N, C-alpha and C positions, 0 to 999 in steps of 0.2 A: 503494500500500501504505499504510496506518496501522500505526503501531507498535502492538505488543500483546506480551505474554510471550513468544509462539511468532515472532515475528518479530524478528530482527535486522538494523538498518539498517547498513551499515558505515561505517568510520570516513571522516570528510572527505568524504562526498557532498552534494552541495548538494539542499536540501529546503526545502519550505515548512512552516513549523510555526505553530501557534496554540495558545491554552490549551485543556486537554482539556475536550471535553464543552461549548465557548463556539463559537455560531455568531455571536454578536454582537462578539466580538473581532476584529482584523485578523490576517492571516498573514503571516510575515516571512520572507525569505528567510535560510536559516541553514547553517552547516558544522556535522556533528555529530562528536562523539568518541564518548564512552563512552555506554553506555546505563545508567540508574539504574534498576533493576527495569523496568517497562514504559513507563517514560516516558524521553525524551530530553533530555540536556545540551546546549542549544544555544550556538554561537558564532557571532558576528556582525562582519562587516566594519565598520569606522567607519560608514560612510554608514547602513548598517541599523541598527547601535547606536544612532545619532542618534534614529532613529525608533522604535526601542524605548525610549529613555528618556524621548523626548516622550509617547508614549502612556502610560507608567507615572506619569509626573507629571500627566497627564490623570486616570488613574484615582485618584490619591491625592487629588484635587480634590474625587471623589466618596464617597471610603470613608477611613477613618482607618486600614484593614488594610493599605492598598497602601503600599509603599516610596515617597519621595521620591528621587530622582537628580539629581546636579548633575556638570556637568563641571569639570574643573579646567584651567589652562593647560598643563598637561602632557600632556592628553589621557587622564586617568584618569577612572573613575566614581566618586563617592562615593555610596554608599547608605546614606540615613536612614531608620531605622524609628519607630514610634511609641514603643516601649522605649527608642530613643537617639535624640532628635529632634536634639540638639546637638553630637553626635560621629558620625563614621559607622560604622556597624557592618559595613560592608564596603568595601575599595578596590579596584577592578578596573581591573587593568591590562591592555593587549594582550599576548598570546602573543607567541611568536617570529615568529609568521605574520601578526601584526597584527591578531587576533581576539579579541572580547572576548566573554568567558563571563557573559553576563548572564540566567542562569535564574532568577533572584530565589527559587527554591524554588517555583514554581508548576510545575504538573503539565504539560509541553508535550507535544503529540503532533506526529506529524510525518507528512508524505505526501512520499514520492520523487517528483521528476518527472524526466522524460526529457532527457536531455543531448546 
């Protein structure tokens, strides 16, 4: 099932997500919390968050519109944008389950997987 305004994917289900409308970008395993309109707000394990950060930084090499991310020694993700290149516009810490909310304001779509 792909998310849309009529379908609600339950909290904390494991799904694969991708940027909405893109068949060129990778899919990432995520846990979902809230829906934001028709798009999901993904949360990632540390292992997958590292993949998302690396992919995001590859995008930034090709486009000034993509954020640049950096890991801190404490395990936080610093998000730098073109508007704030020297000061993080966001600091993402893991939640109480160790998951990282790395949606970056992109329109993610989800597909549920059988468990």
